[in-house]
VEXMINU-611142 format. One record per atom (N, C-alpha, C): atom name; residue number from 1; x, y, z. Coordinates in Angstrom, 2 decimals. Layout:
! residues N
+-------+-----+---------+---------+---------+
! atome ! num !    east !   north !      up !
+-------+-----+---------+---------+---------+
!    CA ! NUM !       X !       Y !       Z !
...
+-------+-----+---------+---------+---------+
***
This chain:
! residues 145
+-------+-----+---------+---------+---------+
! atome ! num !    east !   north !      up !
+-------+-----+---------+---------+---------+
!     N !   1 !  108.71 !   96.14 !   96.28 !
!    CA !   1 !  109.38 !   95.04 !   95.59 !
!     C !   1 !  108.33 !   94.05 !   95.10 !
!     N !   2 !  108.48 !   93.59 !   93.89 !
!    CA !   2 !  107.60 !   92.56 !   93.36 !
!     C !   2 !  108.38 !   91.26 !   93.26 !
!     N !   3 !  107.66 !   90.17 !   93.24 !
!    CA !   3 !  108.30 !   88.86 !   93.14 !
!     C !   3 !  108.71 !   88.62 !   91.69 !
!     N !   4 !  109.94 !   88.18 !   91.52 !
!    CA !   4 !  110.46 !   87.90 !   90.18 !
!     C !   4 !  110.48 !   86.40 !   89.93 !
!     N !   5 !  110.11 !   85.97 !   88.74 !
!    CA !   5 !  110.20 !   84.53 !   88.43 !
!     C !   5 !  111.62 !   84.08 !   88.12 !
!     N !   6 !  112.56 !   85.02 !   88.13 !
!    CA !   6 !  113.94 !   84.72 !   87.75 !
!     C !   6 !  114.84 !   84.70 !   88.96 !
!     N !   7 !  115.91 !   83.94 !   88.95 !
!    CA !   7 !  116.41 !   83.12 !   87.86 !
!     C !   7 !  115.72 !   81.76 !   87.77 !
!     N !   8 !  115.63 !   81.25 !   86.57 !
!    CA !   8 !  115.08 !   79.92 !   86.35 !
!     C !   8 !  116.17 !   78.85 !   86.46 !
!     N !   9 !  117.39 !   79.22 !   86.05 !
!    CA !   9 !  118.53 !   78.30 !   86.09 !
!     C !   9 !  119.53 !   78.84 !   87.11 !
!     N !  10 !  120.38 !   77.96 !   87.66 !
!    CA !  10 !  121.33 !   78.38 !   88.70 !
!     C !  10 !  122.41 !   79.37 !   88.24 !
!     N !  11 !  122.77 !   79.35 !   86.97 !
!    CA !  11 !  123.84 !   80.24 !   86.49 !
!     C !  11 !  123.45 !   80.88 !   85.16 !
!     N !  12 !  124.16 !   81.94 !   84.80 !
!    CA !  12 !  123.92 !   82.58 !   83.51 !
!     C !  12 !  124.28 !   81.62 !   82.37 !
!     N !  13 !  125.33 !   80.83 !   82.55 !
!    CA !  13 !  125.73 !   79.88 !   81.49 !
!     C !  13 !  124.63 !   78.85 !   81.26 !
!     N !  14 !  124.03 !   78.35 !   82.34 !
!    CA !  14 !  122.96 !   77.37 !   82.19 !
!     C !  14 !  121.71 !   78.01 !   81.58 !
!     N !  15 !  121.45 !   79.26 !   81.90 !
!    CA !  15 !  120.30 !   79.96 !   81.30 !
!     C !  15 !  120.51 !   80.10 !   79.80 !
!     N !  16 !  121.71 !   80.49 !   79.40 !
!    CA !  16 !  121.98 !   80.65 !   77.96 !
!     C !  16 !  121.92 !   79.31 !   77.24 !
!     N !  17 !  122.40 !   78.25 !   77.87 !
!    CA !  17 !  122.33 !   76.92 !   77.26 !
!     C !  17 !  120.87 !   76.48 !   77.09 !
!     N !  18 !  120.04 !   76.76 !   78.09 !
!    CA !  18 !  118.62 !   76.39 !   78.01 !
!     C !  18 !  117.93 !   77.16 !   76.88 !
!     N !  19 !  118.26 !   78.43 !   76.74 !
!    CA !  19 !  117.69 !   79.24 !   75.64 !
!     C !  19 !  118.10 !   78.66 !   74.29 !
!     N !  20 !  119.38 !   78.32 !   74.14 !
!    CA !  20 !  119.89 !   77.71 !   72.90 !
!     C !  20 !  119.13 !   76.43 !   72.59 !
!     N !  21 !  118.98 !   75.59 !   73.60 !
!    CA !  21 !  118.30 !   74.30 !   73.40 !
!     C !  21 !  116.84 !   74.50 !   73.00 !
!     N !  22 !  116.16 !   75.42 !   73.65 !
!    CA !  22 !  114.75 !   75.66 !   73.35 !
!     C !  22 !  114.57 !   76.18 !   71.92 !
!     N !  23 !  115.41 !   77.13 !   71.51 !
!    CA !  23 !  115.26 !   77.70 !   70.17 !
!     C !  23 !  115.69 !   76.72 !   69.08 !
!     N !  24 !  116.57 !   75.79 !   69.41 !
!    CA !  24 !  117.00 !   74.78 !   68.43 !
!     C !  24 !  115.85 !   73.85 !   68.05 !
!     N !  25 !  114.86 !   73.77 !   68.91 !
!    CA !  25 !  113.70 !   72.91 !   68.67 !
!     C !  25 !  112.86 !   73.40 !   67.49 !
!     N !  26 !  112.89 !   74.72 !   67.21 !
!    CA !  26 !  112.03 !   75.30 !   66.18 !
!     C !  26 !  112.74 !   75.33 !   64.83 !
!     N !  27 !  111.98 !   75.00 !   63.79 !
!    CA !  27 !  112.55 !   74.88 !   62.46 !
!     C !  27 !  112.73 !   76.17 !   61.70 !
!     N !  28 !  111.89 !   77.16 !   61.97 !
!    CA !  28 !  112.01 !   78.41 !   61.21 !
!     C !  28 !  111.73 !   79.61 !   62.11 !
!     N !  29 !  111.96 !   80.79 !   61.54 !
!    CA !  29 !  111.84 !   81.99 !   62.37 !
!     C !  29 !  110.40 !   82.38 !   62.66 !
!     N !  30 !  109.45 !   81.95 !   61.88 !
!    CA !  30 !  108.05 !   82.21 !   62.23 !
!     C !  30 !  107.72 !   81.52 !   63.55 !
!     N !  31 !  108.19 !   80.28 !   63.71 !
!    CA !  31 !  107.97 !   79.55 !   64.96 !
!     C !  31 !  108.73 !   80.18 !   66.12 !
!     N !  32 !  109.94 !   80.65 !   65.85 !
!    CA !  32 !  110.74 !   81.27 !   66.91 !
!     C !  32 !  110.12 !   82.59 !   67.36 !
!     N !  33 !  109.61 !   83.38 !   66.42 !
!    CA !  33 !  108.93 !   84.62 !   66.80 !
!     C !  33 !  107.69 !   84.31 !   67.64 !
!     N !  34 !  106.96 !   83.29 !   67.27 !
!    CA !  34 !  105.78 !   82.91 !   68.07 !
!     C !  34 !  106.20 !   82.50 !   69.48 !
!     N !  35 !  107.31 !   81.78 !   69.58 !
!    CA !  35 !  107.82 !   81.39 !   70.89 !
!     C !  35 !  108.23 !   82.62 !   71.70 !
!     N !  36 !  108.88 !   83.59 !   71.04 !
!    CA !  36 !  109.24 !   84.84 !   71.72 !
!     C !  36 !  107.98 !   85.53 !   72.28 !
!     N !  37 !  106.95 !   85.58 !   71.47 !
!    CA !  37 !  105.68 !   86.20 !   71.91 !
!     C !  37 !  105.13 !   85.44 !   73.11 !
!     N !  38 !  105.16 !   84.11 !   73.06 !
!    CA !  38 !  104.68 !   83.30 !   74.18 !
!     C !  38 !  105.50 !   83.56 !   75.45 !
!     N !  39 !  106.81 !   83.68 !   75.30 !
!    CA !  39 !  107.66 !   83.97 !   76.46 !
!     C !  39 !  107.31 !   85.34 !   77.04 !
!     N !  40 !  107.12 !   86.31 !   76.18 !
!    CA !  40 !  106.78 !   87.66 !   76.65 !
!     C !  40 !  105.51 !   87.69 !   77.47 !
!     N !  41 !  104.57 !   86.82 !   77.13 !
!    CA !  41 !  103.30 !   86.75 !   77.89 !
!     C !  41 !  103.51 !   86.22 !   79.30 !
!     N !  42 !  104.65 !   85.58 !   79.55 !
!    CA !  42 !  104.94 !   85.04 !   80.89 !
!     C !  42 !  105.47 !   86.11 !   81.84 !
!     N !  43 !  105.87 !   87.26 !   81.31 !
!    CA !  43 !  106.38 !   88.32 !   82.19 !
!     C !  43 !  105.27 !   88.84 !   83.09 !
!     N !  44 !  105.56 !   88.97 !   84.39 !
!    CA !  44 !  104.55 !   89.58 !   85.25 !
!     C !  44 !  104.41 !   91.06 !   84.89 !
!     N !  45 !  103.19 !   91.57 !   84.96 !
!    CA !  45 !  102.98 !   92.98 !   84.67 !
!     C !  45 !  103.62 !   93.81 !   85.77 !
!     N !  46 !  103.97 !   95.03 !   85.44 !
!    CA !  46 !  104.53 !   95.94 !   86.43 !
!     C !  46 !  103.40 !   96.69 !   87.12 !
!     N !  47 !  103.62 !   97.04 !   88.39 !
!    CA !  47 !  102.63 !   97.90 !   89.06 !
!     C !  47 !  102.50 !   99.22 !   88.29 !
!     N !  48 !  101.30 !   99.78 !   88.30 !
!    CA !  48 !  101.04 !  101.02 !   87.55 !
!     C !  48 !  102.00 !  102.13 !   87.96 !
!     N !  49 !  102.36 !  102.19 !   89.23 !
!    CA !  49 !  103.26 !  103.26 !   89.69 !
!     C !  49 !  104.68 !  103.12 !   89.15 !
!     N !  50 !  105.02 !  101.96 !   88.60 !
!    CA !  50 !  106.33 !  101.78 !   87.97 !
!     C !  50 !  106.32 !  102.17 !   86.49 !
!     N !  51 !  105.14 !  102.26 !   85.91 !
!    CA !  51 !  105.05 !  102.61 !   84.49 !
!     C !  51 !  105.02 !  104.12 !   84.34 !
!     N !  52 !  106.15 !  104.72 !   84.70 !
!    CA !  52 !  106.31 !  106.17 !   84.64 !
!     C !  52 !  107.54 !  106.50 !   83.79 !
!     N !  53 !  107.61 !  107.74 !   83.39 !
!    CA !  53 !  108.69 !  108.18 !   82.50 !
!     C !  53 !  110.09 !  107.87 !   83.06 !
!     N !  54 !  110.27 !  108.01 !   84.36 !
!    CA !  54 !  111.58 !  107.75 !   84.97 !
!     C !  54 !  112.03 !  106.30 !   84.79 !
!     N !  55 !  111.09 !  105.40 !   84.58 !
!    CA !  55 !  111.42 !  103.97 !   84.40 !
!     C !  55 !  111.38 !  103.53 !   82.95 !
!     N !  56 !  111.19 !  104.47 !   82.04 !
!    CA !  56 !  111.17 !  104.13 !   80.61 !
!     C !  56 !  112.59 !  103.88 !   80.12 !
!     N !  57 !  112.72 !  102.87 !   79.28 !
!    CA !  57 !  114.00 !  102.58 !   78.65 !
!     C !  57 !  114.02 !  103.31 !   77.32 !
!     N !  58 !  114.90 !  104.26 !   77.20 !
!    CA !  58 !  115.00 !  105.01 !   75.95 !
!     C !  58 !  115.97 !  104.31 !   75.01 !
!     N !  59 !  115.74 !  104.44 !   73.72 !
!    CA !  59 !  116.52 !  103.72 !   72.73 !
!     C !  59 !  115.70 !  102.62 !   72.09 !
!     N !  60 !  114.48 !  102.44 !   72.61 !
!    CA !  60 !  113.55 !  101.46 !   72.09 !
!     C !  60 !  112.43 !  102.19 !   71.35 !
!     N !  61 !  112.01 !  101.65 !   70.23 !
!    CA !  61 !  110.87 !  102.22 !   69.53 !
!     C !  61 !  109.59 !  101.91 !   70.30 !
!     N !  62 !  109.51 !  100.73 !   70.87 !
!    CA !  62 !  108.36 !  100.33 !   71.69 !
!     C !  62 !  108.48 !  100.98 !   73.07 !
!     N !  63 !  107.38 !  101.01 !   73.78 !
!    CA !  63 !  107.41 !  101.45 !   75.16 !
!     C !  63 !  107.95 !  100.31 !   76.01 !
!     N !  64 !  108.99 !  100.57 !   76.77 !
!    CA !  64 !  109.58 !   99.59 !   77.68 !
!     C !  64 !  109.81 !  100.28 !   79.02 !
!     N !  65 !  109.34 !   99.63 !   80.07 !
!    CA !  65 !  109.60 !  100.10 !   81.42 !
!     C !  65 !  110.45 !   99.06 !   82.11 !
!     N !  66 !  111.48 !   99.53 !   82.85 !
!    CA !  66 !  112.37 !   98.61 !   83.55 !
!     C !  66 !  112.75 !   99.20 !   84.90 !
!     N !  67 !  112.76 !   98.34 !   85.91 !
!    CA !  67 !  113.11 !   98.72 !   87.26 !
!     C !  67 !  114.13 !   97.71 !   87.77 !
!     N !  68 !  115.18 !   98.22 !   88.40 !
!    CA !  68 !  116.19 !   97.36 !   89.02 !
!     C !  68 !  116.09 !   97.48 !   90.53 !
!     N !  69 !  116.22 !   96.35 !   91.21 !
!    CA !  69 !  116.23 !   96.32 !   92.67 !
!     C !  69 !  117.39 !   95.45 !   93.12 !
!     N !  70 !  117.88 !   95.73 !   94.33 !
!    CA !  70 !  118.89 !   94.86 !   94.90 !
!     C !  70 !  120.20 !   95.55 !   95.13 !
!     N !  71 !  121.23 !   94.73 !   95.23 !
!    CA !  71 !  122.58 !   95.23 !   95.51 !
!     C !  71 !  123.58 !   94.34 !   94.78 !
!     N !  72 !  124.86 !   94.48 !   95.12 !
!    CA !  72 !  125.90 !   93.74 !   94.40 !
!     C !  72 !  125.73 !   92.23 !   94.53 !
!     N !  73 !  125.12 !   91.78 !   95.62 !
!    CA !  73 !  124.94 !   90.34 !   95.82 !
!     C !  73 !  123.83 !   89.75 !   94.96 !
!     N !  74 !  122.78 !   90.55 !   94.71 !
!    CA !  74 !  121.66 !   90.08 !   93.89 !
!     C !  74 !  120.92 !   91.27 !   93.31 !
!     N !  75 !  120.85 !   91.28 !   91.98 !
!    CA !  75 !  120.09 !   92.30 !   91.26 !
!     C !  75 !  118.88 !   91.65 !   90.62 !
!     N !  76 !  117.72 !   92.22 !   90.88 !
!    CA !  76 !  116.50 !   91.76 !   90.24 !
!     C !  76 !  116.01 !   92.84 !   89.29 !
!     N !  77 !  115.67 !   92.43 !   88.09 !
!    CA !  77 !  115.16 !   93.35 !   87.08 !
!     C !  77 !  113.72 !   92.99 !   86.79 !
!     N !  78 !  112.88 !   94.02 !   86.71 !
!    CA !  78 !  111.47 !   93.86 !   86.38 !
!     C !  78 !  111.22 !   94.73 !   85.16 !
!     N !  79 !  110.66 !   94.17 !   84.11 !
!    CA !  79 !  110.46 !   94.95 !   82.89 !
!     C !  79 !  109.29 !   94.40 !   82.10 !
!     N !  80 !  108.73 !   95.26 !   81.26 !
!    CA !  80 !  107.62 !   94.89 !   80.38 !
!     C !  80 !  107.61 !   95.87 !   79.21 !
!     N !  81 !  107.01 !   95.45 !   78.12 !
!    CA !  81 !  106.87 !   96.31 !   76.94 !
!     C !  81 !  105.44 !   96.27 !   76.45 !
!     N !  82 !  105.09 !   97.28 !   75.65 !
!    CA !  82 !  103.78 !   97.26 !   75.00 !
!     C !  82 !  103.82 !   96.41 !   73.73 !
!     N !  83 !  104.98 !   95.92 !   73.36 !
!    CA !  83 !  105.15 !   95.08 !   72.17 !
!     C !  83 !  105.35 !   93.62 !   72.59 !
!     N !  84 !  104.63 !   92.72 !   71.97 !
!    CA !  84 !  104.70 !   91.30 !   72.32 !
!     C !  84 !  106.09 !   90.72 !   72.06 !
!     N !  85 !  106.67 !   91.03 !   70.91 !
!    CA !  85 !  108.00 !   90.48 !   70.59 !
!     C !  85 !  109.06 !   91.09 !   71.51 !
!     N !  86 !  108.97 !   92.39 !   71.76 !
!    CA !  86 !  109.93 !   93.03 !   72.66 !
!     C !  86 !  109.82 !   92.45 !   74.07 !
!     N !  87 !  108.60 !   92.16 !   74.51 !
!    CA !  87 !  108.44 !   91.52 !   75.82 !
!     C !  87 !  109.15 !   90.16 !   75.83 !
!     N !  88 !  109.12 !   89.44 !   74.72 !
!    CA !  88 !  109.86 !   88.18 !   74.61 !
!     C !  88 !  111.36 !   88.39 !   74.71 !
!     N !  89 !  111.86 !   89.43 !   74.07 !
!    CA !  89 !  113.29 !   89.75 !   74.16 !
!     C !  89 !  113.67 !   90.10 !   75.60 !
!     N !  90 !  112.78 !   90.83 !   76.27 !
!    CA !  90 !  113.00 !   91.17 !   77.68 !
!     C !  90 !  113.06 !   89.89 !   78.52 !
!     N !  91 !  112.11 !   88.99 !   78.27 !
!    CA !  91 !  112.07 !   87.74 !   79.02 !
!     C !  91 !  113.42 !   87.01 !   78.91 !
!     N !  92 !  113.96 !   86.91 !   77.70 !
!    CA !  92 !  115.25 !   86.21 !   77.52 !
!     C !  92 !  116.36 !   86.91 !   78.30 !
!     N !  93 !  116.42 !   88.23 !   78.23 !
!    CA !  93 !  117.48 !   88.97 !   78.94 !
!     C !  93 !  117.34 !   88.79 !   80.45 !
!     N !  94 !  116.11 !   88.88 !   80.95 !
!    CA !  94 !  115.91 !   88.72 !   82.39 !
!     C !  94 !  116.20 !   87.29 !   82.83 !
!     N !  95 !  115.91 !   86.34 !   81.97 !
!    CA !  95 !  116.21 !   84.93 !   82.29 !
!     C !  95 !  117.71 !   84.74 !   82.51 !
!     N !  96 !  118.51 !   85.44 !   81.72 !
!    CA !  96 !  119.96 !   85.32 !   81.84 !
!     C !  96 !  120.49 !   86.14 !   83.02 !
!     N !  97 !  120.00 !   87.38 !   83.19 !
!    CA !  97 !  120.64 !   88.32 !   84.10 !
!     C !  97 !  119.93 !   88.60 !   85.42 !
!     N !  98 !  118.63 !   88.46 !   85.50 !
!    CA !  98 !  117.93 !   88.84 !   86.73 !
!     C !  98 !  118.13 !   87.78 !   87.82 !
!     N !  99 !  118.29 !   88.27 !   89.05 !
!    CA !  99 !  118.50 !   87.38 !   90.18 !
!     C !  99 !  119.95 !   86.96 !   90.35 !
!     N ! 100 !  120.86 !   87.63 !   89.66 !
!    CA ! 100 !  122.29 !   87.31 !   89.70 !
!     C ! 100 !  123.06 !   88.39 !   90.45 !
!     N ! 101 !  124.28 !   88.05 !   90.80 !
!    CA ! 101 !  125.15 !   89.05 !   91.42 !
!     C ! 101 !  125.64 !   90.03 !   90.35 !
!     N ! 102 !  126.03 !   91.20 !   90.79 !
!    CA ! 102 !  126.55 !   92.21 !   89.86 !
!     C ! 102 !  127.78 !   91.67 !   89.13 !
!     N ! 103 !  128.64 !   90.93 !   89.84 !
!    CA ! 103 !  129.83 !   90.34 !   89.22 !
!     C ! 103 !  129.45 !   89.38 !   88.11 !
!     N ! 104 !  128.46 !   88.52 !   88.35 !
!    CA ! 104 !  128.05 !   87.54 !   87.34 !
!     C ! 104 !  127.44 !   88.24 !   86.13 !
!     N ! 105 !  126.66 !   89.29 !   86.38 !
!    CA ! 105 !  126.07 !   90.06 !   85.27 !
!     C ! 105 !  127.19 !   90.62 !   84.39 !
!     N ! 106 !  128.16 !   91.26 !   85.03 !
!    CA ! 106 !  129.23 !   91.91 !   84.26 !
!     C ! 106 !  130.15 !   90.90 !   83.57 !
!     N ! 107 !  130.26 !   89.71 !   84.11 !
!    CA ! 107 !  131.14 !   88.69 !   83.53 !
!     C ! 107 !  130.47 !   87.91 !   82.40 !
!     N ! 108 !  129.19 !   88.17 !   82.15 !
!    CA ! 108 !  128.43 !   87.36 !   81.18 !
!     C ! 108 !  128.11 !   88.16 !   79.92 !
!     N ! 109 !  128.64 !   87.69 !   78.81 !
!    CA ! 109 !  128.27 !   88.26 !   77.51 !
!     C ! 109 !  126.96 !   87.61 !   77.06 !
!     N ! 110 !  126.16 !   88.35 !   76.34 !
!    CA ! 110 !  124.86 !   87.84 !   75.87 !
!     C ! 110 !  125.06 !   86.98 !   74.63 !
!     N ! 111 !  125.73 !   85.84 !   74.80 !
!    CA ! 111 !  126.03 !   84.94 !   73.69 !
!     C ! 111 !  124.78 !   84.32 !   73.08 !
!     N ! 112 !  123.72 !   84.20 !   73.87 !
!    CA ! 112 !  122.50 !   83.57 !   73.36 !
!     C ! 112 !  121.95 !   84.29 !   72.14 !
!     N ! 113 !  122.20 !   85.59 !   72.03 !
!    CA ! 113 !  121.68 !   86.38 !   70.90 !
!     C ! 113 !  122.23 !   85.84 !   69.58 !
!     N ! 114 !  123.53 !   85.65 !   69.50 !
!    CA ! 114 !  124.15 !   85.11 !   68.29 !
!     C ! 114 !  123.87 !   83.60 !   68.17 !
!     N ! 115 !  123.90 !   82.90 !   69.29 !
!    CA ! 115 !  123.74 !   81.45 !   69.28 !
!     C ! 115 !  122.40 !   81.01 !   68.68 !
!     N ! 116 !  121.35 !   81.78 !   68.91 !
!    CA ! 116 !  120.04 !   81.39 !   68.37 !
!     C ! 116 !  119.72 !   82.12 !   67.07 !
!     N ! 117 !  120.66 !   82.94 !   66.57 !
!    CA ! 117 !  120.46 !   83.64 !   65.31 !
!     C ! 117 !  119.58 !   84.87 !   65.42 !
!     N ! 118 !  119.39 !   85.33 !   66.64 !
!    CA ! 118 !  118.50 !   86.46 !   66.87 !
!     C ! 118 !  118.99 !   87.74 !   66.21 !
!     N ! 119 !  120.27 !   87.99 !   66.27 !
!    CA ! 119 !  120.82 !   89.24 !   65.74 !
!     C ! 119 !  120.49 !   89.42 !   64.25 !
!     N ! 120 !  120.48 !   88.32 !   63.50 !
!    CA ! 120 !  120.21 !   88.39 !   62.06 !
!     C ! 120 !  118.74 !   88.61 !   61.75 !
!     N ! 121 !  117.86 !   88.37 !   62.73 !
!    CA ! 121 !  116.43 !   88.41 !   62.47 !
!     C ! 121 !  115.69 !   89.54 !   63.17 !
!     N ! 122 !  116.43 !   90.45 !   63.78 !
!    CA ! 122 !  115.80 !   91.60 !   64.42 !
!     C ! 122 !  115.87 !   92.81 !   63.52 !
!     N ! 123 !  114.83 !   93.61 !   63.53 !
!    CA ! 123 !  114.86 !   94.87 !   62.80 !
!     C ! 123 !  115.89 !   95.77 !   63.49 !
!     N ! 124 !  116.40 !   96.78 !   62.77 !
!    CA ! 124 !  117.37 !   97.69 !   63.40 !
!     C ! 124 !  116.82 !   98.35 !   64.67 !
!     N ! 125 !  115.54 !   98.71 !   64.68 !
!    CA ! 125 !  115.00 !   99.37 !   65.88 !
!     C ! 125 !  114.91 !   98.39 !   67.06 !
!     N ! 126 !  114.55 !   97.14 !   66.80 !
!    CA ! 126 !  114.51 !   96.14 !   67.88 !
!     C ! 126 !  115.93 !   95.82 !   68.36 !
!     N ! 127 !  116.86 !   95.76 !   67.43 !
!    CA ! 127 !  118.25 !   95.51 !   67.79 !
!     C ! 127 !  118.79 !   96.64 !   68.67 !
!     N ! 128 !  118.46 !   97.89 !   68.32 !
!    CA ! 128 !  118.87 !   99.03 !   69.14 !
!     C ! 128 !  118.24 !   98.95 !   70.52 !
!     N ! 129 !  116.99 !   98.56 !   70.58 !
!    CA ! 129 !  116.30 !   98.43 !   71.86 !
!     C ! 129 !  116.93 !   97.35 !   72.73 !
!     N ! 130 !  117.29 !   96.22 !   72.12 !
!    CA ! 130 !  117.92 !   95.14 !   72.87 !
!     C ! 130 !  119.28 !   95.60 !   73.39 !
!     N ! 131 !  120.02 !   96.34 !   72.59 !
!    CA ! 131 !  121.29 !   96.89 !   73.03 !
!     C ! 131 !  121.08 !   97.83 !   74.22 !
!     N ! 132 !  120.04 !   98.67 !   74.17 !
!    CA ! 132 !  119.73 !   99.58 !   75.27 !
!     C ! 132 !  119.37 !   98.80 !   76.53 !
!     N ! 133 !  118.59 !   97.73 !   76.37 !
!    CA ! 133 !  118.20 !   96.90 !   77.52 !
!     C ! 133 !  119.42 !   96.27 !   78.18 !
!     N ! 134 !  120.28 !   95.66 !   77.38 !
!    CA ! 134 !  121.48 !   95.03 !   77.92 !
!     C ! 134 !  122.42 !   96.07 !   78.54 !
!     N ! 135 !  122.49 !   97.25 !   77.94 !
!    CA ! 135 !  123.29 !   98.33 !   78.50 !
!     C ! 135 !  122.76 !   98.79 !   79.85 !
!     N ! 136 !  121.46 !   98.90 !   79.99 !
!    CA ! 136 !  120.84 !   99.27 !   81.26 !
!     C ! 136 !  121.20 !   98.25 !   82.34 !
!     N ! 137 !  121.08 !   96.97 !   82.01 !
!    CA ! 137 !  121.39 !   95.90 !   82.97 !
!     C ! 137 !  122.85 !   95.99 !   83.40 !
!     N ! 138 !  123.75 !   96.15 !   82.45 !
!    CA ! 138 !  125.18 !   96.25 !   82.77 !
!     C ! 138 !  125.48 !   97.50 !   83.60 !
!     N ! 139 !  124.85 !   98.63 !   83.25 !
!    CA ! 139 !  125.05 !   99.87 !   84.01 !
!     C ! 139 !  124.63 !   99.71 !   85.46 !
!     N ! 140 !  123.49 !   99.06 !   85.68 !
!    CA ! 140 !  123.00 !   98.85 !   87.05 !
!     C ! 140 !  123.93 !   97.93 !   87.82 !
!     N ! 141 !  124.45 !   96.90 !   87.14 !
!    CA ! 141 !  125.40 !   95.99 !   87.80 !
!     C ! 141 !  126.69 !   96.74 !   88.16 !
!     N ! 142 !  127.17 !   97.56 !   87.26 !
!    CA ! 142 !  128.38 !   98.34 !   87.51 !
!     C ! 142 !  128.17 !   99.29 !   88.69 !
!     N ! 143 !  127.01 !   99.94 !   88.72 !
!    CA ! 143 !  126.71 !  100.89 !   89.80 !
!     C ! 143 !  126.56 !  100.19 !   91.15 !
!     N ! 144 !  126.17 !   98.92 !   91.13 !
!    CA ! 144 !  125.97 !   98.17 !   92.38 !
!     C ! 144 !  127.28 !   97.77 !   93.04 !
!     N ! 145 !  128.36 !   97.74 !   92.28 !
!    CA ! 145 !  129.65 !   97.32 !   92.83 !
!     C ! 145 !  130.30 !   98.38 !   93.69 !
+-------+-----+---------+---------+---------+
***
């Protein structure tokens, strides 16, 4: 088990509100992409033994490794990508969902994606990857119940 920096906020709703507030500060998408890259750099690296095919997230054009730990009371997700922007997308998802109960994960829609305009500014391959990431998180929460 590795130490996770998440959750940063007490609830998924507060995490999504904080993401909305932070992205509202930036005037254009060049600044928002830079912020995403900066967030991705905050992700702790995964141990080398976790960067194996069994932990690869398929559906992403970039290389993404993700590991889930915990049970229905608390699920921790650890993930990283070889892409700076994708690592930023991972950071946002983990900020909302990691360190939460399976019930809270399943009860929370990823509203922050639309709220910050992310859906309109992602390439189709990144959008597919984000969908795969969120699907993985939901699947693990469902399996934990």
